[in-house]
C-alpha atoms as a printed R data frame, in Angstrom:
    type eleno elety resid chain resno       x       y       z
1   ATOM     1    CA   MET     A     1 -74.769 -38.429 103.278
2   ATOM     2    CA   GLU     A     2 -76.289 -41.547 101.726
3   ATOM     3    CA   ILE     A     3 -74.439 -44.637 100.521
4   ATOM     4    CA   PRO     A     4 -76.457 -47.093  98.416
5   ATOM     5    CA   LEU     A     5 -76.356 -50.864  98.639
6   ATOM     6    CA   SER     A     6 -74.149 -52.453  95.985
7   ATOM     7    CA   LYS     A     7 -76.574 -54.672  94.079
8   ATOM     8    CA   THR     A     8 -73.636 -56.076  92.049
9   ATOM     9    CA   LYS     A     9 -71.870 -57.340  95.170
10  ATOM    10    CA   ILE     A    10 -75.133 -58.668  96.592
11  ATOM    11    CA   ILE     A    11 -75.822 -60.558  93.335
12  ATOM    12    CA   LEU     A    12 -72.360 -62.151  93.589
13  ATOM    13    CA   TYR     A    13 -73.135 -63.235  97.168
14  ATOM    14    CA   PHE     A    14 -76.467 -64.601  95.909
15  ATOM    15    CA   ILE     A    15 -74.738 -66.678  93.218
16  ATOM    16    CA   GLY     A    16 -72.190 -67.993  95.736
17  ATOM    17    CA   ALA     A    17 -74.886 -68.980  98.235
18  ATOM    18    CA   LEU     A    18 -76.940 -70.595  95.464
19  ATOM    19    CA   VAL     A    19 -73.952 -72.719  94.389
20  ATOM    20    CA   PHE     A    20 -73.501 -73.976  97.960
21  ATOM    21    CA   VAL     A    21 -77.237 -74.696  98.289
22  ATOM    22    CA   LEU     A    22 -77.102 -76.736  95.070
23  ATOM    23    CA   LEU     A    23 -74.016 -78.603  96.314
24  ATOM    24    CA   GLY     A    24 -75.866 -79.224  99.572
25  ATOM    25    CA   VAL     A    25 -78.783 -80.751  97.664
26  ATOM    26    CA   ILE     A    26 -76.449 -82.992  95.659
27  ATOM    27    CA   PHE     A    27 -74.451 -84.104  98.720
28  ATOM    28    CA   THR     A    28 -77.651 -84.735 100.688
29  ATOM    29    CA   PHE     A    29 -79.408 -86.861  98.074
30  ATOM    30    CA   GLU     A    30 -76.440 -88.474  96.256
31  ATOM    31    CA   PRO     A    31 -73.669 -88.814  98.866
32  ATOM    32    CA   ALA     A    32 -72.414 -92.148  97.498
33  ATOM    33    CA   ALA     A    33 -71.348 -90.472  94.249
34  ATOM    34    CA   TYR     A    34 -68.851 -88.354  96.214
35  ATOM    35    CA   VAL     A    35 -67.267 -91.023  98.393
36  ATOM    36    CA   SER     A    36 -63.474 -90.893  98.094
37  ATOM    37    CA   PHE     A    37 -60.343 -91.963  99.939
38  ATOM    38    CA   ARG     A    38 -60.407 -88.676 101.824
39  ATOM    39    CA   TYR     A    39 -64.159 -88.856 102.596
40  ATOM    40    CA   PRO     A    40 -64.991 -92.580 102.708
41  ATOM    41    CA   SER     A    41 -68.332 -92.217 104.516
42  ATOM    42    CA   PRO     A    42 -71.546 -91.333 102.644
43  ATOM    43    CA   THR     A    43 -73.031 -90.351 106.023
44  ATOM    44    CA   PHE     A    44 -70.293 -87.751 106.522
45  ATOM    45    CA   ILE     A    45 -70.957 -86.351 103.034
46  ATOM    46    CA   ARG     A    46 -74.734 -86.293 103.660
47  ATOM    47    CA   ILE     A    47 -74.253 -84.428 106.963
48  ATOM    48    CA   GLY     A    48 -72.057 -81.884 105.155
49  ATOM    49    CA   GLY     A    49 -74.760 -81.500 102.511
50  ATOM    50    CA   ILE     A    50 -77.463 -80.917 105.109
51  ATOM    51    CA   ALA     A    51 -75.273 -78.384 106.941
52  ATOM    52    CA   SER     A    52 -74.641 -76.595 103.637
53  ATOM    53    CA   LEU     A    53 -78.367 -76.542 102.863
54  ATOM    54    CA   VAL     A    54 -79.292 -75.147 106.268
55  ATOM    55    CA   PHE     A    55 -76.560 -72.508 106.497
56  ATOM    56    CA   PHE     A    56 -76.440 -71.322 102.891
57  ATOM    57    CA   GLY     A    57 -80.212 -71.710 102.483
58  ATOM    58    CA   ARG     A    58 -80.660 -69.242 105.322
59  ATOM    59    CA   CYS     A    59 -78.002 -66.971 103.767
60  ATOM    60    CA   LEU     A    60 -79.852 -67.164 100.446
61  ATOM    61    CA   ILE     A    61 -83.069 -65.985 102.112
62  ATOM    62    CA   PHE     A    62 -81.326 -63.016 103.739
63  ATOM    63    CA   ILE     A    63 -79.440 -62.141 100.538
64  ATOM    64    CA   THR     A    64 -82.671 -62.289  98.509
65  ATOM    65    CA   ARG     A    65 -84.329 -59.902 100.976
66  ATOM    66    CA   LYS     A    66 -81.399 -57.516 100.644
67  ATOM    67    CA   LEU     A    67 -81.517 -57.757  96.821
68  ATOM    68    CA   LEU     A    68 -85.178 -56.751  96.866
69  ATOM    69    CA   ASP     A    69 -84.595 -54.016  99.452
70  ATOM    70    CA   SER     A    70 -85.108 -50.543  98.001
71  ATOM    71    CA   LYS     A    71 -83.912 -48.640 101.096
72  ATOM    72    CA   ILE     A    72 -80.592 -46.808 101.134
73  ATOM    73    CA   GLY     A    73 -77.662 -48.878 102.423
74  ATOM    74    CA   LEU     A    74 -76.248 -46.392 104.928
75  ATOM    75    CA   ARG     A    75 -77.185 -42.862 105.927
76  ATOM    76    CA   ILE     A    76 -74.825 -40.655 107.916
77  ATOM    77    CA   SER     A    77 -76.402 -37.551 109.443
78  ATOM    78    CA   GLU     A    78 -75.866 -35.163 112.322
79  ATOM    79    CA   GLU     A    79 -77.998 -37.448 114.526
80  ATOM    80    CA   GLY     A    80 -76.005 -40.576 113.761
81  ATOM    81    CA   ILE     A    81 -75.926 -43.595 111.457
82  ATOM    82    CA   TRP     A    82 -78.855 -45.436 109.898
83  ATOM    83    CA   ASP     A    83 -77.478 -48.814 108.846
84  ATOM    84    CA   ASN     A    84 -79.273 -50.995 106.319
85  ATOM    85    CA   SER     A    85 -76.143 -52.837 105.148
86  ATOM    86    CA   ASN     A    86 -76.866 -56.063 106.986
87  ATOM    87    CA   VAL     A    87 -79.844 -58.220 107.844
88  ATOM    88    CA   PHE     A    88 -80.737 -56.593 111.151
89  ATOM    89    CA   ASP     A    89 -82.226 -53.118 111.250
90  ATOM    90    CA   LEU     A    90 -81.400 -51.719 114.682
91  ATOM    91    CA   GLY     A    91 -82.491 -48.182 113.837
92  ATOM    92    CA   LEU     A    92 -80.558 -44.994 114.405
93  ATOM    93    CA   ILE     A    93 -77.130 -45.401 115.978
94  ATOM    94    CA   GLU     A    94 -76.772 -42.087 117.776
95  ATOM    95    CA   TRP     A    95 -73.393 -40.329 117.734
96  ATOM    96    CA   LYS     A    96 -73.611 -39.771 121.490
97  ATOM    97    CA   ASP     A    97 -73.507 -43.579 121.931
98  ATOM    98    CA   VAL     A    98 -70.579 -44.149 119.524
99  ATOM    99    CA   THR     A    99 -67.097 -44.394 121.043
100 ATOM   100    CA   GLY     A   100 -65.168 -45.429 117.928
101 ATOM   101    CA   PHE     A   101 -64.808 -47.829 114.999
102 ATOM   102    CA   LYS     A   102 -62.737 -50.898 114.246
103 ATOM   103    CA   THR     A   103 -62.475 -52.850 110.997
104 ATOM   104    CA   PHE     A   104 -62.262 -56.636 110.956
105 ATOM   105    CA   LYS     A   105 -61.548 -58.767 107.936
106 ATOM   106    CA   ILE     A   106 -63.223 -62.162 107.955
107 ATOM   107    CA   SER     A   107 -62.218 -64.139 104.878
108 ATOM   108    CA   PHE     A   108 -62.617 -61.528 102.103
109 ATOM   109    CA   THR     A   109 -65.341 -59.535 103.872
110 ATOM   110    CA   LYS     A   110 -64.589 -56.340 105.787
111 ATOM   111    CA   ILE     A   111 -66.850 -55.566 108.715
112 ATOM   112    CA   ILE     A   112 -66.790 -52.240 110.504
113 ATOM   113    CA   VAL     A   113 -67.603 -52.592 114.181
114 ATOM   114    CA   VAL     A   114 -69.278 -49.545 115.690
115 ATOM   115    CA   LYS     A   115 -68.087 -49.359 119.287
116 ATOM   116    CA   THR     A   116 -70.781 -48.122 121.640
117 ATOM   117    CA   SER     A   117 -71.114 -47.082 125.253
118 ATOM   118    CA   LYS     A   118 -74.660 -48.515 125.341
119 ATOM   119    CA   PRO     A   119 -74.627 -52.045 123.857
120 ATOM   120    CA   ALA     A   120 -77.776 -53.122 125.755
121 ATOM   121    CA   LYS     A   121 -79.783 -50.324 124.090
122 ATOM   122    CA   TYR     A   122 -79.055 -51.767 120.644
123 ATOM   123    CA   ILE     A   123 -79.325 -55.428 121.658
124 ATOM   124    CA   ASP     A   124 -82.830 -54.686 122.970
125 ATOM   125    CA   ARG     A   125 -83.808 -53.307 119.545
126 ATOM   126    CA   ALA     A   126 -83.295 -56.681 117.844
127 ATOM   127    CA   LYS     A   127 -86.705 -57.718 116.521
128 ATOM   128    CA   ASN     A   128 -86.566 -61.519 116.779
129 ATOM   129    CA   GLY     A   129 -84.735 -64.304 118.587
130 ATOM   130    CA   PHE     A   130 -82.248 -64.962 115.786
131 ATOM   131    CA   ALA     A   131 -81.360 -61.272 115.508
132 ATOM   132    CA   LYS     A   132 -81.019 -60.917 119.281
133 ATOM   133    CA   ARG     A   133 -78.727 -63.982 119.508
134 ATOM   134    CA   THR     A   134 -76.606 -62.666 116.638
135 ATOM   135    CA   VAL     A   135 -76.147 -59.156 118.029
136 ATOM   136    CA   LYS     A   136 -75.410 -60.603 121.494
137 ATOM   137    CA   SER     A   137 -72.793 -62.858 119.891
138 ATOM   138    CA   ASN     A   138 -71.324 -59.847 118.049
139 ATOM   139    CA   ASN     A   139 -71.135 -57.975 121.339
140 ATOM   140    CA   LYS     A   140 -69.339 -60.874 123.007
141 ATOM   141    CA   THR     A   141 -66.887 -61.660 120.191
142 ATOM   142    CA   LEU     A   142 -66.368 -58.240 118.569
143 ATOM   143    CA   GLY     A   143 -66.943 -55.974 121.566
144 ATOM   144    CA   SER     A   144 -70.084 -54.352 120.138
145 ATOM   145    CA   PRO     A   145 -73.505 -55.461 118.861
146 ATOM   146    CA   LEU     A   146 -73.242 -52.959 115.999
147 ATOM   147    CA   THR     A   147 -71.623 -53.946 112.712
148 ATOM   148    CA   ILE     A   148 -71.668 -52.413 109.249
149 ATOM   149    CA   MET     A   149 -71.188 -54.794 106.330
150 ATOM   150    CA   ALA     A   150 -69.012 -52.649 104.102
151 ATOM   151    CA   SER     A   151 -69.011 -55.378 101.460
152 ATOM   152    CA   SER     A   152 -72.706 -54.823 100.728
153 ATOM   153    CA   LEU     A   153 -72.286 -51.077 100.167
154 ATOM   154    CA   SER     A   154 -71.166 -49.066  97.135
155 ATOM   155    CA   ILE     A   155 -68.048 -47.808  98.917
156 ATOM   156    CA   LYS     A   156 -64.700 -49.271  99.905
157 ATOM   157    CA   ALA     A   157 -64.405 -50.247 103.575
158 ATOM   158    CA   ASP     A   158 -61.374 -48.009 104.183
159 ATOM   159    CA   GLU     A   159 -63.155 -44.975 102.738
160 ATOM   160    CA   LEU     A   160 -66.282 -45.740 104.768
161 ATOM   161    CA   GLU     A   161 -64.286 -46.070 107.981
162 ATOM   162    CA   ARG     A   162 -62.578 -42.738 107.255
163 ATOM   163    CA   LEU     A   163 -65.950 -41.041 106.668
164 ATOM   164    CA   LEU     A   164 -67.430 -42.504 109.843
165 ATOM   165    CA   LYS     A   165 -64.475 -41.364 111.952
166 ATOM   166    CA   GLU     A   166 -64.652 -37.911 110.373
167 ATOM   167    CA   HIS     A   167 -68.375 -37.593 111.133
168 ATOM   168    CA   LEU     A   168 -67.881 -38.894 114.669
169 ATOM   169    CA   GLU     A   169 -65.314 -36.149 115.262
170 ATOM   170    CA   LYS     A   170 -67.700 -33.537 113.809
171 ATOM   171    CA   SER     A   171 -70.453 -34.744 116.135
172 ATOM   172    CA   LYS     A   172 -68.198 -34.178 119.148
173 ATOM   173    CA   THR     A   173 -67.465 -30.581 118.085
174 ATOM   174    CA   PRO     A   174 -70.000 -28.131 119.585
175 ATOM   175    CA   TYR     A   175 -72.155 -26.114 117.190
176 ATOM   176    CA   ASN     A   176 -71.003 -27.965 114.107
177 ATOM   177    CA   ASN     A   177 -73.710 -28.406 111.481
178 ATOM   178    CA   SER     A   178 -71.426 -29.183 108.533
179 ATOM   179    CA   TYR     A   179 -72.683 -32.625 107.497
180 ATOM   180    CA   GLU     A   180 -72.480 -34.019 103.961
């Protein structure tokens, strides 16, 4: 079963990140224009602008990569899950390593956490320092290094979680080849 990336949702994320990058530029180079009773310090506004540039600039880079990505968003097979919904490609998540799923809602984004009995196996697959720090942080805060960004896929999070649980159960049933 293949679930494509939702280019529409990714474009909306791109526009949102671009707006915050532009605000970051304005606040960084013209902080005095935004001084108010609530924010009386141009330095405070400039620091906020720089933080916005750094954070949302990085988001913009990752979102642009995902927009240009032609790979399928998520593939569910009898071997396991191939996840391309987020920035980090950790390869095949084997069913034998999956112990369950849990959905978290952060702001308006639903994230499906793939619980695993072998977190170190997937942390070690992270390709660079940033990815490794992020998946380690996920493991510490969410209980697993593996997350699926349902918001970047062409499927509702609840439906995706149902499908994943269904396929996990099928994988635990001996001699079951009924995938799709």
